[in-house]
C-alpha positions in Angstrom: 0.1 0.1 0.0 1.3 3.5 -1.0 0.6 6.3 1.6 0.7 10.0 0.6 1.2 12.4 3.7 0.5 16.2 3.2 -2.5 16.0 1.2 -4.7 19.3 1.8 -7.6 18.5 3.8 -5.6 15.7 5.8 -3.7 16.3 8.9 -1.5 14.2 11.3 -4.4 12.4 12.8 -5.9 11.5 9.2 -2.3 10.3 8.3 -2.0 8.1 11.6 -5.5 6.6 10.9 -4.4 5.6 7.5 -1.2 4.2 8.7 -3.4 2.2 11.2 -5.6 1.1 8.5 -2.7 0.0 6.7 -1.5 -2.2 9.6 -5.1 -3.6 10.2 -4.9 -4.8 6.5 -1.5 -6.4 6.9 -3.0 -8.4 10.0 -5.5 -9.8 7.5 -2.5 -11.1 5.4 -3.5 -8.8 2.6 -0.6 -6.5 2.6 3.3 -7.1 1.9 4.5 -3.6 2.5 3.9 0.1 3.2 5.5 2.5 1.2 5.2 5.9 2.4 5.7 9.6 0.4 5.6 13.1 0.9 3.2 15.0 -1.5 4.7 16.2 -4.4 2.9 19.1 -6.1 3.8 18.7 -9.8 3.4 21.6 -12.2 0.2 21.6 -13.9 -1.6 19.4 -11.3 -4.9 20.9 -9.4 -2.9 21.4 -6.3 0.0 23.3 -8.2 -2.5 25.7 -10.1 -4.4 26.3 -6.9 -1.5 26.6 -4.2 -2.8 29.6 -2.7 -6.3 28.1 -2.3 -4.7 25.2 -0.5 -2.1 27.5 1.5 0.7 25.2 -0.1 4.2 25.8 0.7 6.9 23.8 -1.1 10.3 22.6 0.2 12.0 24.0 -2.9 11.1 24.5 -6.5 13.4 21.6 -7.6 11.6 19.0 -5.9 8.1 20.3 -5.7 7.8 18.3 -2.3 5.2 19.9 0.2 6.4 21.8 3.3 3.1 22.6 4.4 -0.5 23.6 3.8 -3.5 25.2 5.5 -4.3 21.7 7.2 -0.9 19.9 7.3 1.6 22.0 9.1 5.5 22.0 8.7 5.4 20.3 12.2 3.0 17.8 11.4 4.9 17.1 8.0 7.9 16.3 10.4 5.9 14.1 12.6 4.5 12.3 9.5 8.0 11.7 8.1 8.9 10.3 11.8 6.0 8.0 11.8 6.7 6.7 8.2 10.1 6.0 9.3 9.0 4.3 12.4 6.7 2.0 10.4 9.5 1.2 8.0 11.9 0.2 10.8 9.2 -2.2 12.5 8.2 -4.0 9.2 11.7 -4.8 8.4 11.2 -8.0 10.6 7.8 -9.9 10.4 8.3 -11.3 13.9 8.6 -7.8 15.4 5.6 -6.3 13.6 3.6 -9.4 14.7 4.6 -8.7 18.5 4.1 -5.0 18.2 0.5 -5.3 17.0 -0.2 -7.9 19.6 1.1 -5.6 22.2 -1.4 -3.1 20.9 -4.4 -5.5 20.8 -3.8 -6.6 24.2 -3.5 -3.1 25.4 -6.7 -1.8 23.6 -4.9 0.8 21.5 -4.3 1.4 18.1 -1.4 -0.3 16.3 0.1 3.0 15.3 0.0 4.5 18.7 1.9 1.4 20.0 4.5 1.5 17.1 5.4 5.1 18.2 4.9 4.7 21.8 7.8 1.8 21.4 10.0 3.8 18.8 9.9 6.4 21.1 11.1 4.2 24.3 14.5 3.6 22.7 17.4 4.6 25.2 19.5 5.4 22.2 19.0 7.6 19.1 19.0 5.8 15.7 18.2 8.9 13.5 20.4 11.6 15.1 17.2 13.7 15.0 16.8 13.8 11.4 14.2 11.5 10.0 14.6 10.7 6.4 12.1 10.3 3.7 11.3 6.8 2.9 11.3 7.4 -0.7 13.9 10.3 -1.2 13.9 12.7 -4.2 17.6 13.7 -4.4 20.8 12.0 -4.3 21.5 13.7 -0.9 18.4 12.6 0.6 19.1 8.9 -0.3 22.6 9.1 1.2 21.0 10.5 4.4 18.4 7.6 4.3 21.0 5.1 3.7 23.2 6.4 6.6 20.3 6.5 8.7 19.3 2.9 8.2 23.0 1.8 8.5 22.6 2.6 12.2 19.2 1.0 12.3 20.4 -2.3 10.7 23.5 -2.3 13.1 21.2 -1.7 16.0 18.3 -4.2 15.4 19.0 -6.7 18.0 19.0 -3.7 20.4 15.6 -2.5 19.1 14.2 -5.9 19.7 15.4 -6.0 23.1 13.9 -2.4 23.7 10.5 -4.2 22.8 11.2 -7.0 25.2 11.9 -4.1 28.1 8.7 -2.2 27.0 6.5 -5.0 27.0 7.8 -6.7 30.1 8.9 -9.6 28.1 5.7 -10.8 27.4 6.0 -11.4 23.7 9.4 -13.3 23.9 7.8 -16.5 22.6 6.9 -14.5 19.2 10.3 -13.4 19.1 12.1 -16.3 19.4 13.1 -16.8 15.9 13.1 -13.1 14.9 16.5 -13.5 13.4 15.0 -15.7 10.6 12.0 -13.3 10.0 13.4 -10.4 8.3 11.7 -9.1 5.3 12.6 -8.8 1.9 13.2 -5.2 2.4 15.9 -5.7 5.4 18.0 -7.3 2.9 17.5 -4.5 0.4 18.2 -1.8 3.0 21.4 -3.5 3.9 22.7 -3.1 0.2 21.7 0.5 0.3 23.3 1.2 3.2 26.6 -0.5 2.2 26.5 -3.6 4.9 26.7 -6.4 2.0 28.4 -6.4 -1.1 
């Protein structure tokens, strides 16, 4: 499933609801991956022709990536990028994704809220404060994403341990074979990060 954040009329709560819905579809076994993008306001599009009407501001005129609009503030765009990154990190491993969703269900909260709580509980920083776009637009953005994921991949055992601690080891049985449950994206990101030949 592809999700766009920054659409006029949407906001961060609407985007979180979309992420949660995508995770629900995954629970039904109907979803292989969630791919997220910031809105790109292409010249000639309806949004580009009516930028003033929607309060659209762009990061720059070269990429046409949305910086903010009347309903999706710059701060909310930063949060959407952060939550998209969180989802991508969790979905690198099928066992961890299942355990986090079970953790949410057992607590009676949305899966996206459990993901955010979990990722914000780390006693270490995996992004150095700058969350990457998951589908970058520029060479420099690709380099940043790959640098961040190099740290993520090198600390994945610590990430799993952080979930064990957060959940009081309740889901250790679901995580027993997590090293055998990495998704195809995990191996793709290892190549992008320069960790595999």
